[in-house]
Structures are given as C-alpha cells and as structure tokens.
C-alpha positions, 0 to 999 in steps of 0.5 A: 244420766242426771242421777249419775251426774253425767248430765247437768242442767244449766240454770242461767237465772232464777226469777220470783213469780212477780218477775215473770214478765221480765223473765219472758222479755229476757227469754225473747231477746234470744240472749238466754243460754241456759234455763230460766227458773221461776220460783214460787 
C-alpha cells in the first residue's frame, strides 16, 4: 500500500539524536498525533 501511494505515514516531528530525551517527553504528554522520527 505504501508503494502504491494509498498509505502515507504521518510524520509529526523529526528530532536529532541529541534531542531524544525531549522527543520522549513530548511523546509522553499524549499530544503526538503522528510519528516522531529520530535522525542519526
């Protein structure tokens, strides 16, 4: 479905590796509607 374009992931935020604690804190608040991505 992803290859066909009928399914698209919703990426809400991209965080650098150094900001993982802040990303996890945000995720724990329950306000995240999409996926959080950690860039390396």
